[in-house]
PyMOL Python script that loads the backbone (N, CA, C, O; Angstrom):
from pymol import cmd

cmd.read_pdbstr("""\
ATOM      1  N   MET A   1      -0.853   9.374  -0.500  1.00  0.00           N
ATOM      2  CA  MET A   1      -2.111   8.748  -0.172  1.00  0.00           C
ATOM      3  C   MET A   1      -2.093   7.339  -0.736  1.00  0.00           C
ATOM      4  O   MET A   1      -1.632   7.119  -1.856  1.00  0.00           O
ATOM      5  N   LEU A   2      -2.595   6.386   0.038  1.00  0.00           N
ATOM      6  CA  LEU A   2      -2.813   5.030  -0.456  1.00  0.00           C
ATOM      7  C   LEU A   2      -4.248   4.929  -0.937  1.00  0.00           C
ATOM      8  O   LEU A   2      -5.141   5.543  -0.354  1.00  0.00           O
ATOM      9  N   TRP A   3      -4.479   4.164  -1.991  1.00  0.00           N
ATOM     10  CA  TRP A   3      -5.835   3.933  -2.475  1.00  0.00           C
ATOM     11  C   TRP A   3      -5.955   2.478  -2.885  1.00  0.00           C
ATOM     12  O   TRP A   3      -4.952   1.830  -3.181  1.00  0.00           O
ATOM     13  N   SER A   4      -7.168   1.965  -2.906  1.00  0.00           N
ATOM     14  CA  SER A   4      -7.429   0.587  -3.329  1.00  0.00           C
ATOM     15  C   SER A   4      -8.487   0.588  -4.417  1.00  0.00           C
ATOM     16  O   SER A   4      -9.453   1.349  -4.361  1.00  0.00           O
ATOM     17  N   SER A   5      -8.295  -0.279  -5.413  1.00  0.00           N
ATOM     18  CA  SER A   5      -9.244  -0.408  -6.513  1.00  0.00           C
ATOM     19  C   SER A   5      -8.982  -1.738  -7.209  1.00  0.00           C
ATOM     20  O   SER A   5      -8.072  -2.472  -6.824  1.00  0.00           O
ATOM     21  N   VAL A   6      -9.759  -2.047  -8.215  1.00  0.00           N
ATOM     22  CA  VAL A   6      -9.572  -3.279  -8.973  1.00  0.00           C
ATOM     23  C   VAL A   6      -8.487  -3.055 -10.009  1.00  0.00           C
ATOM     24  O   VAL A   6      -8.512  -2.070 -10.747  1.00  0.00           O
ATOM     25  N   GLY A   7      -7.527  -3.983 -10.060  1.00  0.00           N
ATOM     26  CA  GLY A   7      -6.439  -3.924 -11.025  1.00  0.00           C
ATOM     27  C   GLY A   7      -6.461  -5.147 -11.923  1.00  0.00           C
ATOM     28  O   GLY A   7      -7.419  -5.920 -11.903  1.00  0.00           O
ATOM     29  N   GLU A   8      -5.414  -5.324 -12.707  1.00  0.00           N
ATOM     30  CA  GLU A   8      -5.326  -6.438 -13.651  1.00  0.00           C
ATOM     31  C   GLU A   8      -5.255  -7.795 -12.959  1.00  0.00           C
ATOM     32  O   GLU A   8      -5.693  -8.794 -13.531  1.00  0.00           O
ATOM     33  N   GLN A   9      -4.709  -7.856 -11.728  1.00  0.00           N
ATOM     34  CA  GLN A   9      -4.553  -9.122 -11.010  1.00  0.00           C
ATOM     35  C   GLN A   9      -5.427  -9.170  -9.767  1.00  0.00           C
ATOM     36  O   GLN A   9      -5.066  -9.809  -8.779  1.00  0.00           O
ATOM     37  N   GLY A  10      -6.585  -8.493  -9.808  1.00  0.00           N
ATOM     38  CA  GLY A  10      -7.476  -8.457  -8.654  1.00  0.00           C
ATOM     39  C   GLY A  10      -7.373  -7.120  -7.957  1.00  0.00           C
ATOM     40  O   GLY A  10      -6.978  -6.117  -8.552  1.00  0.00           O
ATOM     41  N   TYR A  11      -7.732  -7.122  -6.702  1.00  0.00           N
ATOM     42  CA  TYR A  11      -7.714  -5.888  -5.921  1.00  0.00           C
ATOM     43  C   TYR A  11      -6.285  -5.377  -5.828  1.00  0.00           C
ATOM     44  O   TYR A  11      -5.358  -6.155  -5.606  1.00  0.00           O
ATOM     45  N   ALA A  12      -6.103  -4.073  -5.998  1.00  0.00           N
ATOM     46  CA  ALA A  12      -4.760  -3.489  -6.036  1.00  0.00           C
ATOM     47  C   ALA A  12      -4.714  -2.249  -5.153  1.00  0.00           C
ATOM     48  O   ALA A  12      -5.747  -1.703  -4.765  1.00  0.00           O
ATOM     49  N   MET A  13      -3.498  -1.818  -4.844  1.00  0.00           N
ATOM     50  CA  MET A  13      -3.314  -0.619  -4.037  1.00  0.00           C
ATOM     51  C   MET A  13      -2.196   0.210  -4.655  1.00  0.00           C
ATOM     52  O   MET A  13      -1.146  -0.309  -5.034  1.00  0.00           O
ATOM     53  N   GLY A  14      -2.451   1.518  -4.746  1.00  0.00           N
ATOM     54  CA  GLY A  14      -1.465   2.408  -5.334  1.00  0.00           C
ATOM     55  C   GLY A  14      -1.156   3.583  -4.432  1.00  0.00           C
ATOM     56  O   GLY A  14      -1.713   3.712  -3.342  1.00  0.00           O
ATOM     57  N   VAL A  15      -0.261   4.434  -4.898  1.00  0.00           N
ATOM     58  CA  VAL A  15       0.174   5.616  -4.168  1.00  0.00           C
ATOM     59  C   VAL A  15      -0.064   6.839  -5.053  1.00  0.00           C
ATOM     60  O   VAL A  15       0.240   6.829  -6.246  1.00  0.00           O
ATOM     61  N   ALA A  16      -0.608   7.884  -4.449  1.00  0.00           N
ATOM     62  CA  ALA A  16      -0.775   9.160  -5.135  1.00  0.00           C
ATOM     63  C   ALA A  16      -0.164  10.254  -4.271  1.00  0.00           C
ATOM     64  O   ALA A  16      -0.089  10.121  -3.049  1.00  0.00           O
ATOM     65  N   HIS A  17       0.270  11.330  -4.908  1.00  0.00           N
ATOM     66  CA  HIS A  17       0.929  12.433  -4.217  1.00  0.00           C
ATOM     67  C   HIS A  17       0.170  13.724  -4.481  1.00  0.00           C
ATOM     68  O   HIS A  17      -0.232  13.992  -5.613  1.00  0.00           O
ATOM     69  N   SER A  18      -0.021  14.511  -3.456  1.00  0.00           N
ATOM     70  CA  SER A  18      -0.620  15.832  -3.599  1.00  0.00           C
ATOM     71  C   SER A  18       0.494  16.835  -3.871  1.00  0.00           C
ATOM     72  O   SER A  18       1.361  17.046  -3.023  1.00  0.00           O
ATOM     73  N   SER A  19       0.476  17.445  -5.032  1.00  0.00           N
ATOM     74  CA  SER A  19       1.549  18.396  -5.360  1.00  0.00           C
ATOM     75  C   SER A  19       1.471  19.668  -4.519  1.00  0.00           C
ATOM     76  O   SER A  19       2.463  20.385  -4.388  1.00  0.00           O
ATOM     77  N   SER A  20       0.298  19.954  -3.947  1.00  0.00           N
ATOM     78  CA  SER A  20       0.155  21.131  -3.088  1.00  0.00           C
ATOM     79  C   SER A  20       0.414  20.802  -1.619  1.00  0.00           C
ATOM     80  O   SER A  20       0.568  21.705  -0.797  1.00  0.00           O
ATOM     81  N   GLY A  21       0.462  19.502  -1.286  1.00  0.00           N
ATOM     82  CA  GLY A  21       0.582  19.103   0.108  1.00  0.00           C
ATOM     83  C   GLY A  21      -0.745  19.157   0.852  1.00  0.00           C
ATOM     84  O   GLY A  21      -0.795  18.920   2.058  1.00  0.00           O
ATOM     85  N   GLN A  22      -1.805  19.466   0.141  1.00  0.00           N
ATOM     86  CA  GLN A  22      -3.146  19.563   0.731  1.00  0.00           C
ATOM     87  C   GLN A  22      -3.999  18.391   0.270  1.00  0.00           C
ATOM     88  O   GLN A  22      -3.764  17.837  -0.804  1.00  0.00           O
ATOM     89  N   VAL A  23      -4.985  18.011   1.071  1.00  0.00           N
ATOM     90  CA  VAL A  23      -5.866  16.908   0.718  1.00  0.00           C
ATOM     91  C   VAL A  23      -6.699  17.227  -0.531  1.00  0.00           C
ATOM     92  O   VAL A  23      -7.184  16.315  -1.200  1.00  0.00           O
ATOM     93  N   THR A  24      -6.862  18.499  -0.840  1.00  0.00           N
ATOM     94  CA  THR A  24      -7.628  18.895  -2.014  1.00  0.00           C
ATOM     95  C   THR A  24      -6.828  18.765  -3.314  1.00  0.00           C
ATOM     96  O   THR A  24      -7.370  18.979  -4.398  1.00  0.00           O
ATOM     97  N   GLY A  25      -5.532  18.414  -3.211  1.00  0.00           N
ATOM     98  CA  GLY A  25      -4.717  18.175  -4.396  1.00  0.00           C
ATOM     99  C   GLY A  25      -4.171  19.434  -5.009  1.00  0.00           C
ATOM    100  O   GLY A  25      -4.066  20.465  -4.344  1.00  0.00           O
ATOM    101  N   PRO A  26      -3.825  19.358  -6.268  1.00  0.00           N
ATOM    102  CA  PRO A  26      -4.055  18.286  -7.241  1.00  0.00           C
ATOM    103  C   PRO A  26      -3.178  17.060  -6.959  1.00  0.00           C
ATOM    104  O   PRO A  26      -2.102  17.160  -6.370  1.00  0.00           O
ATOM    105  N   TRP A  27      -3.683  15.899  -7.404  1.00  0.00           N
ATOM    106  CA  TRP A  27      -3.041  14.621  -7.130  1.00  0.00           C
ATOM    107  C   TRP A  27      -2.366  14.068  -8.374  1.00  0.00           C
ATOM    108  O   TRP A  27      -2.863  14.223  -9.490  1.00  0.00           O
ATOM    109  N   THR A  28      -1.219  13.418  -8.162  1.00  0.00           N
ATOM    110  CA  THR A  28      -0.494  12.727  -9.218  1.00  0.00           C
ATOM    111  C   THR A  28      -0.382  11.259  -8.820  1.00  0.00           C
ATOM    112  O   THR A  28       0.075  10.935  -7.724  1.00  0.00           O
ATOM    113  N   GLN A  29      -0.802  10.385  -9.716  1.00  0.00           N
ATOM    114  CA  GLN A  29      -0.800   8.943  -9.471  1.00  0.00           C
ATOM    115  C   GLN A  29       0.533   8.331  -9.892  1.00  0.00           C
ATOM    116  O   GLN A  29       1.027   8.627 -10.980  1.00  0.00           O
ATOM    117  N   GLU A  30       1.128   7.475  -9.042  1.00  0.00           N
ATOM    118  CA  GLU A  30       2.318   6.724  -9.458  1.00  0.00           C
ATOM    119  C   GLU A  30       1.906   5.694 -10.503  1.00  0.00           C
ATOM    120  O   GLU A  30       0.824   5.114 -10.421  1.00  0.00           O
ATOM    121  N   GLU A  31       2.784   5.470 -11.493  1.00  0.00           N
ATOM    122  CA  GLU A  31       2.462   4.549 -12.585  1.00  0.00           C
ATOM    123  C   GLU A  31       2.296   3.110 -12.128  1.00  0.00           C
ATOM    124  O   GLU A  31       1.372   2.422 -12.560  1.00  0.00           O
ATOM    125  N   GLN A  32       3.183   2.652 -11.260  1.00  0.00           N
ATOM    126  CA  GLN A  32       3.167   1.265 -10.792  1.00  0.00           C
ATOM    127  C   GLN A  32       2.398   1.155  -9.480  1.00  0.00           C
ATOM    128  O   GLN A  32       2.544   1.993  -8.591  1.00  0.00           O
ATOM    129  N   ALA A  33       1.580   0.114  -9.372  1.00  0.00           N
ATOM    130  CA  ALA A  33       0.858  -0.141  -8.127  1.00  0.00           C
ATOM    131  C   ALA A  33       1.846  -0.523  -7.030  1.00  0.00           C
ATOM    132  O   ALA A  33       2.850  -1.181  -7.301  1.00  0.00           O
ATOM    133  N   LEU A  34       1.570  -0.119  -5.813  1.00  0.00           N
ATOM    134  CA  LEU A  34       2.372  -0.545  -4.671  1.00  0.00           C
ATOM    135  C   LEU A  34       2.122  -2.033  -4.420  1.00  0.00           C
ATOM    136  O   LEU A  34       3.048  -2.784  -4.114  1.00  0.00           O
ATOM    137  N   TRP A  35       0.867  -2.445  -4.552  1.00  0.00           N
ATOM    138  CA  TRP A  35       0.474  -3.851  -4.412  1.00  0.00           C
ATOM    139  C   TRP A  35      -0.494  -4.155  -5.536  1.00  0.00           C
ATOM    140  O   TRP A  35      -1.482  -3.438  -5.695  1.00  0.00           O
ATOM    141  N   SER A  36      -0.246  -5.195  -6.323  1.00  0.00           N
ATOM    142  CA  SER A  36      -1.098  -5.465  -7.481  1.00  0.00           C
ATOM    143  C   SER A  36      -1.694  -6.861  -7.493  1.00  0.00           C
ATOM    144  O   SER A  36      -2.337  -7.242  -8.471  1.00  0.00           O
ATOM    145  N   THR A  37      -1.497  -7.635  -6.433  1.00  0.00           N
ATOM    146  CA  THR A  37      -1.866  -9.045  -6.457  1.00  0.00           C
ATOM    147  C   THR A  37      -2.989  -9.371  -5.483  1.00  0.00           C
ATOM    148  O   THR A  37      -2.773 -10.059  -4.485  1.00  0.00           O
ATOM    149  N   ASP A  38      -4.187  -8.878  -5.773  1.00  0.00           N
ATOM    150  CA  ASP A  38      -5.405  -9.239  -5.062  1.00  0.00           C
ATOM    151  C   ASP A  38      -5.342  -8.988  -3.556  1.00  0.00           C
ATOM    152  O   ASP A  38      -5.476  -9.917  -2.759  1.00  0.00           O
ATOM    153  N   GLY A  39      -5.141  -7.756  -3.183  1.00  0.00           N
ATOM    154  CA  GLY A  39      -5.179  -7.356  -1.784  1.00  0.00           C
ATOM    155  C   GLY A  39      -5.276  -5.850  -1.692  1.00  0.00           C
ATOM    156  O   GLY A  39      -4.925  -5.149  -2.640  1.00  0.00           O
ATOM    157  N   GLY A  40      -5.743  -5.345  -0.576  1.00  0.00           N
ATOM    158  CA  GLY A  40      -5.867  -3.903  -0.486  1.00  0.00           C
ATOM    159  C   GLY A  40      -6.255  -3.406   0.883  1.00  0.00           C
ATOM    160  O   GLY A  40      -6.046  -4.080   1.891  1.00  0.00           O
ATOM    161  N   HIS A  41      -6.830  -2.201   0.907  1.00  0.00           N
ATOM    162  CA  HIS A  41      -7.211  -1.493   2.129  1.00  0.00           C
ATOM    163  C   HIS A  41      -6.043  -1.429   3.104  1.00  0.00           C
ATOM    164  O   HIS A  41      -6.164  -1.800   4.271  1.00  0.00           O
ATOM    165  N   GLY A  42      -4.921  -0.954   2.604  1.00  0.00           N
ATOM    166  CA  GLY A  42      -3.693  -0.928   3.390  1.00  0.00           C
ATOM    167  C   GLY A  42      -3.572   0.274   4.300  1.00  0.00           C
ATOM    168  O   GLY A  42      -4.231   1.297   4.116  1.00  0.00           O
ATOM    169  N   MET A  43      -2.715   0.119   5.280  1.00  0.00           N
ATOM    170  CA  MET A  43      -2.346   1.195   6.208  1.00  0.00           C
ATOM    171  C   MET A  43      -0.845   1.105   6.440  1.00  0.00           C
ATOM    172  O   MET A  43      -0.277   0.014   6.488  1.00  0.00           O
ATOM    173  N   ILE A  44      -0.212   2.260   6.583  1.00  0.00           N
ATOM    174  CA  ILE A  44       1.206   2.303   6.918  1.00  0.00           C
ATOM    175  C   ILE A  44       1.322   2.473   8.426  1.00  0.00           C
ATOM    176  O   ILE A  44       0.674   3.334   9.021  1.00  0.00           O
ATOM    177  N   VAL A  45       2.151   1.645   9.026  1.00  0.00           N
ATOM    178  CA  VAL A  45       2.368   1.701  10.475  1.00  0.00           C
ATOM    179  C   VAL A  45       3.862   1.779  10.754  1.00  0.00           C
ATOM    180  O   VAL A  45       4.676   1.336   9.944  1.00  0.00           O
ATOM    181  N   ARG A  46       4.215   2.339  11.891  1.00  0.00           N
ATOM    182  CA  ARG A  46       5.601   2.339  12.337  1.00  0.00           C
ATOM    183  C   ARG A  46       5.728   1.262  13.410  1.00  0.00           C
ATOM    184  O   ARG A  46       5.032   1.299  14.426  1.00  0.00           O
ATOM    185  N   LEU A  47       6.619   0.306  13.176  1.00  0.00           N
ATOM    186  CA  LEU A  47       6.829  -0.777  14.122  1.00  0.00           C
ATOM    187  C   LEU A  47       7.607  -0.273  15.342  1.00  0.00           C
ATOM    188  O   LEU A  47       8.193   0.809  15.311  1.00  0.00           O
ATOM    189  N   ARG A  48       7.604  -1.057  16.398  1.00  0.00           N
ATOM    190  CA  ARG A  48       8.296  -0.652  17.636  1.00  0.00           C
ATOM    191  C   ARG A  48       9.770  -0.374  17.430  1.00  0.00           C
ATOM    192  O   ARG A  48      10.362   0.432  18.148  1.00  0.00           O
ATOM    193  N   ASP A  49      10.368  -1.045  16.443  1.00  0.00           N
ATOM    194  CA  ASP A  49      11.800  -0.836  16.189  1.00  0.00           C
ATOM    195  C   ASP A  49      12.056   0.350  15.252  1.00  0.00           C
ATOM    196  O   ASP A  49      13.199   0.606  14.874  1.00  0.00           O
ATOM    197  N   GLY A  50      10.987   1.078  14.874  1.00  0.00           N
ATOM    198  CA  GLY A  50      11.139   2.271  14.055  1.00  0.00           C
ATOM    199  C   GLY A  50      10.951   2.070  12.566  1.00  0.00           C
ATOM    200  O   GLY A  50      10.823   3.044  11.824  1.00  0.00           O
ATOM    201  N   ARG A  51      10.932   0.819  12.114  1.00  0.00           N
ATOM    202  CA  ARG A  51      10.745   0.575  10.684  1.00  0.00           C
ATOM    203  C   ARG A  51       9.300   0.834  10.278  1.00  0.00           C
ATOM    204  O   ARG A  51       8.379   0.710  11.085  1.00  0.00           O
ATOM    205  N   LEU A  52       9.120   1.201   8.997  1.00  0.00           N
ATOM    206  CA  LEU A  52       7.768   1.367   8.453  1.00  0.00           C
ATOM    207  C   LEU A  52       7.314   0.059   7.836  1.00  0.00           C
ATOM    208  O   LEU A  52       8.109  -0.685   7.261  1.00  0.00           O
ATOM    209  N   ALA A  53       6.013  -0.212   7.964  1.00  0.00           N
ATOM    210  CA  ALA A  53       5.449  -1.421   7.382  1.00  0.00           C
ATOM    211  C   ALA A  53       4.080  -1.105   6.797  1.00  0.00           C
ATOM    212  O   ALA A  53       3.412  -0.153   7.201  1.00  0.00           O
ATOM    213  N   LEU A  54       3.687  -1.918   5.847  1.00  0.00           N
ATOM    214  CA  LEU A  54       2.379  -1.827   5.219  1.00  0.00           C
ATOM    215  C   LEU A  54       1.564  -3.026   5.657  1.00  0.00           C
ATOM    216  O   LEU A  54       2.007  -4.165   5.506  1.00  0.00           O
ATOM    217  N   THR A  55       0.384  -2.789   6.196  1.00  0.00           N
ATOM    218  CA  THR A  55      -0.547  -3.866   6.498  1.00  0.00           C
ATOM    219  C   THR A  55      -1.664  -3.808   5.470  1.00  0.00           C
ATOM    220  O   THR A  55      -2.111  -2.722   5.100  1.00  0.00           O
ATOM    221  N   LEU A  56      -2.118  -4.964   5.006  1.00  0.00           N
ATOM    222  CA  LEU A  56      -3.231  -5.035   4.063  1.00  0.00           C
ATOM    223  C   LEU A  56      -3.881  -6.399   4.165  1.00  0.00           C
ATOM    224  O   LEU A  56      -3.336  -7.317   4.778  1.00  0.00           O
ATOM    225  N   HIS A  57      -5.056  -6.523   3.556  1.00  0.00           N
ATOM    226  CA  HIS A  57      -5.695  -7.841   3.528  1.00  0.00           C
ATOM    227  C   HIS A  57      -5.448  -8.466   2.170  1.00  0.00           C
ATOM    228  O   HIS A  57      -5.397  -7.787   1.145  1.00  0.00           O
ATOM    229  N   GLN A  58      -5.297  -9.797   2.197  1.00  0.00           N
ATOM    230  CA  GLN A  58      -5.027 -10.525   0.976  1.00  0.00           C
ATOM    231  C   GLN A  58      -5.344 -11.991   1.203  1.00  0.00           C
ATOM    232  O   GLN A  58      -4.873 -12.528   2.206  1.00  0.00           O
ATOM    233  N   PRO A  59      -6.096 -12.685   0.368  1.00  0.00           N
ATOM    234  CA  PRO A  59      -6.691 -12.216  -0.874  1.00  0.00           C
ATOM    235  C   PRO A  59      -7.978 -11.433  -0.606  1.00  0.00           C
ATOM    236  O   PRO A  59      -8.336 -11.186   0.546  1.00  0.00           O
ATOM    237  N   ASN A  60      -8.653 -11.056  -1.658  1.00  0.00           N
ATOM    238  CA  ASN A  60      -9.899 -10.302  -1.552  1.00  0.00           C
ATOM    239  C   ASN A  60     -11.081 -11.233  -1.786  1.00  0.00           C
ATOM    240  O   ASN A  60     -12.001 -10.902  -2.533  1.00  0.00           O
ATOM    241  N   THR A  61     -11.053 -12.393  -1.148  1.00  0.00           N
ATOM    242  CA  THR A  61     -12.092 -13.407  -1.318  1.00  0.00           C
ATOM    243  C   THR A  61     -12.627 -13.807   0.052  1.00  0.00           C
ATOM    244  O   THR A  61     -11.887 -14.350   0.872  1.00  0.00           O
ATOM    245  N   THR A  62     -13.899 -13.546   0.303  1.00  0.00           N
ATOM    246  CA  THR A  62     -14.516 -13.925   1.570  1.00  0.00           C
ATOM    247  C   THR A  62     -14.735 -15.423   1.582  1.00  0.00           C
ATOM    248  O   THR A  62     -15.235 -15.943   0.585  1.00  0.00           O
ATOM    249  N   PRO A  63     -14.405 -16.150   2.616  1.00  0.00           N
ATOM    250  CA  PRO A  63     -13.915 -15.757   3.931  1.00  0.00           C
ATOM    251  C   PRO A  63     -12.402 -15.920   4.075  1.00  0.00           C
ATOM    252  O   PRO A  63     -11.909 -16.145   5.180  1.00  0.00           O
ATOM    253  N   ASP A  64     -11.660 -15.809   2.969  1.00  0.00           N
ATOM    254  CA  ASP A  64     -10.222 -16.109   2.972  1.00  0.00           C
ATOM    255  C   ASP A  64      -9.316 -14.923   3.286  1.00  0.00           C
ATOM    256  O   ASP A  64      -8.098 -15.087   3.359  1.00  0.00           O
ATOM    257  N   GLU A  65      -9.890 -13.720   3.473  1.00  0.00           N
ATOM    258  CA  GLU A  65      -9.054 -12.546   3.721  1.00  0.00           C
ATOM    259  C   GLU A  65      -8.222 -12.727   4.983  1.00  0.00           C
ATOM    260  O   GLU A  65      -8.712 -13.214   6.002  1.00  0.00           O
ATOM    261  N   ARG A  66      -6.967 -12.333   4.901  1.00  0.00           N
ATOM    262  CA  ARG A  66      -6.061 -12.377   6.050  1.00  0.00           C
ATOM    263  C   ARG A  66      -5.187 -11.138   6.023  1.00  0.00           C
ATOM    264  O   ARG A  66      -4.882 -10.609   4.954  1.00  0.00           O
ATOM    265  N   ALA A  67      -4.789 -10.680   7.182  1.00  0.00           N
ATOM    266  CA  ALA A  67      -3.867  -9.552   7.268  1.00  0.00           C
ATOM    267  C   ALA A  67      -2.457 -10.037   6.958  1.00  0.00           C
ATOM    268  O   ALA A  67      -2.027 -11.084   7.442  1.00  0.00           O
ATOM    269  N   ILE A  68      -1.751  -9.271   6.153  1.00  0.00           N
ATOM    270  CA  ILE A  68      -0.340  -9.528   5.913  1.00  0.00           C
ATOM    271  C   ILE A  68       0.408  -8.223   6.178  1.00  0.00           C
ATOM    272  O   ILE A  68      -0.171  -7.138   6.133  1.00  0.00           O
ATOM    273  N   ILE A  69       1.698  -8.351   6.453  1.00  0.00           N
ATOM    274  CA  ILE A  69       2.532  -7.187   6.749  1.00  0.00           C
ATOM    275  C   ILE A  69       3.794  -7.266   5.894  1.00  0.00           C
ATOM    276  O   ILE A  69       4.463  -8.297   5.848  1.00  0.00           O
ATOM    277  N   HIS A  70       4.108  -6.156   5.217  1.00  0.00           N
ATOM    278  CA  HIS A  70       5.348  -6.033   4.441  1.00  0.00           C
ATOM    279  C   HIS A  70       6.113  -4.834   4.970  1.00  0.00           C
ATOM    280  O   HIS A  70       5.531  -3.781   5.227  1.00  0.00           O
ATOM    281  N   LEU A  71       7.410  -4.995   5.129  1.00  0.00           N
ATOM    282  CA  LEU A  71       8.231  -3.830   5.439  1.00  0.00           C
ATOM    283  C   LEU A  71       8.246  -2.900   4.241  1.00  0.00           C
ATOM    284  O   LEU A  71       8.081  -3.338   3.102  1.00  0.00           O
ATOM    285  N   LEU A  72       8.444  -1.617   4.499  1.00  0.00           N
ATOM    286  CA  LEU A  72       8.528  -0.618   3.446  1.00  0.00           C
ATOM    287  C   LEU A  72       9.916  -0.008   3.418  1.00  0.00           C
ATOM    288  O   LEU A  72      10.589   0.077   4.445  1.00  0.00           O
ATOM    289  N   VAL A  73      10.332   0.410   2.252  1.00  0.00           N
ATOM    290  CA  VAL A  73      11.554   1.168   2.069  1.00  0.00           C
ATOM    291  C   VAL A  73      11.135   2.578   1.688  1.00  0.00           C
ATOM    292  O   VAL A  73      10.363   2.771   0.749  1.00  0.00           O
ATOM    293  N   GLU A  74      11.649   3.569   2.423  1.00  0.00           N
ATOM    294  CA  GLU A  74      11.349   4.966   2.111  1.00  0.00           C
ATOM    295  C   GLU A  74      12.383   5.490   1.124  1.00  0.00           C
ATOM    296  O   GLU A  74      13.588   5.353   1.335  1.00  0.00           O
ATOM    297  N   HIS A  75      11.896   6.089   0.047  1.00  0.00           N
ATOM    298  CA  HIS A  75      12.743   6.779  -0.911  1.00  0.00           C
ATOM    299  C   HIS A  75      12.435   8.267  -0.774  1.00  0.00           C
ATOM    300  O   HIS A  75      11.548   8.646  -0.009  1.00  0.00           O
ATOM    301  N   GLU A  76      13.146   9.102  -1.497  1.00  0.00           N
ATOM    302  CA  GLU A  76      12.975  10.542  -1.350  1.00  0.00           C
ATOM    303  C   GLU A  76      11.526  10.980  -1.543  1.00  0.00           C
ATOM    304  O   GLU A  76      11.028  11.814  -0.787  1.00  0.00           O
ATOM    305  N   SER A  77      10.844  10.428  -2.546  1.00  0.00           N
ATOM    306  CA  SER A  77       9.490  10.902  -2.831  1.00  0.00           C
ATOM    307  C   SER A  77       8.445   9.797  -2.868  1.00  0.00           C
ATOM    308  O   SER A  77       7.308  10.047  -3.269  1.00  0.00           O
ATOM    309  N   THR A  78       8.800   8.577  -2.458  1.00  0.00           N
ATOM    310  CA  THR A  78       7.831   7.489  -2.498  1.00  0.00           C
ATOM    311  C   THR A  78       8.236   6.382  -1.525  1.00  0.00           C
ATOM    312  O   THR A  78       9.191   6.519  -0.760  1.00  0.00           O
ATOM    313  N   ILE A  79       7.497   5.304  -1.577  1.00  0.00           N
ATOM    314  CA  ILE A  79       7.769   4.117  -0.774  1.00  0.00           C
ATOM    315  C   ILE A  79       7.775   2.901  -1.685  1.00  0.00           C
ATOM    316  O   ILE A  79       7.211   2.940  -2.778  1.00  0.00           O
ATOM    317  N   ALA A  80       8.407   1.825  -1.243  1.00  0.00           N
ATOM    318  CA  ALA A  80       8.427   0.573  -1.991  1.00  0.00           C
ATOM    319  C   ALA A  80       8.347  -0.580  -1.011  1.00  0.00           C
ATOM    320  O   ALA A  80       8.742  -0.452   0.148  1.00  0.00           O
ATOM    321  N   LEU A  81       7.834  -1.705  -1.481  1.00  0.00           N
ATOM    322  CA  LEU A  81       7.739  -2.884  -0.632  1.00  0.00           C
ATOM    323  C   LEU A  81       9.115  -3.503  -0.418  1.00  0.00           C
ATOM    324  O   LEU A  81       9.952  -3.530  -1.320  1.00  0.00           O
ATOM    325  N   ALA A  82       9.322  -3.994   0.788  1.00  0.00           N
ATOM    326  CA  ALA A  82      10.507  -4.794   1.112  1.00  0.00           C
ATOM    327  C   ALA A  82      10.011  -6.196   1.430  1.00  0.00           C
ATOM    328  O   ALA A  82       9.025  -6.642   0.843  1.00  0.00           O
ATOM    329  N   GLU A  83      10.661  -6.895   2.335  1.00  0.00           N
ATOM    330  CA  GLU A  83      10.271  -8.273   2.608  1.00  0.00           C
ATOM    331  C   GLU A  83       8.982  -8.360   3.433  1.00  0.00           C
ATOM    332  O   GLU A  83       8.621  -7.452   4.181  1.00  0.00           O
ATOM    333  N   ARG A  84       8.319  -9.488   3.256  1.00  0.00           N
ATOM    334  CA  ARG A  84       7.094  -9.778   4.020  1.00  0.00           C
ATOM    335  C   ARG A  84       7.500 -10.238   5.404  1.00  0.00           C
ATOM    336  O   ARG A  84       8.429 -11.032   5.547  1.00  0.00           O
ATOM    337  N   VAL A  85       6.802  -9.738   6.443  1.00  0.00           N
ATOM    338  CA  VAL A  85       7.156 -10.109   7.812  1.00  0.00           C
ATOM    339  C   VAL A  85       6.104 -10.947   8.510  1.00  0.00           C
ATOM    340  O   VAL A  85       6.362 -11.464   9.597  1.00  0.00           O
ATOM    341  N   SER A  86       4.923 -11.098   7.919  1.00  0.00           N
ATOM    342  CA  SER A  86       3.924 -11.978   8.533  1.00  0.00           C
ATOM    343  C   SER A  86       2.883 -12.364   7.507  1.00  0.00           C
ATOM    344  O   SER A  86       2.818 -11.813   6.409  1.00  0.00           O
ATOM    345  N   GLY A  87       2.060 -13.340   7.905  1.00  0.00           N
ATOM    346  CA  GLY A  87       0.928 -13.745   7.084  1.00  0.00           C
ATOM    347  C   GLY A  87       1.227 -14.858   6.160  1.00  0.00           C
ATOM    348  O   GLY A  87       0.351 -15.292   5.412  1.00  0.00           O
TER     349      GLY A  87
END
""", "prot")
cmd.dss("prot")
cmd.show_as("cartoon", "prot")
cmd.util.cbc("prot")
cmd.orient("prot")
């Protein structure tokens, strides 16, 4: 699950895992934020070429919010940011 909240560097986004595989949890939070630099409300999308990407808004300042896209790297039990592809 992706979540957004306030972090040390502004709006942040993290990843949590349901150990039961159910939405009711229990949930385990990853220690490091997926995104920690003033942006959030992300969604994971699959691009036409099959790669996974994360879309989010950044910064979290009205009227400056803009959509950005980062490729994702899939690991066995988590995801990580790769290069930025737009924004």
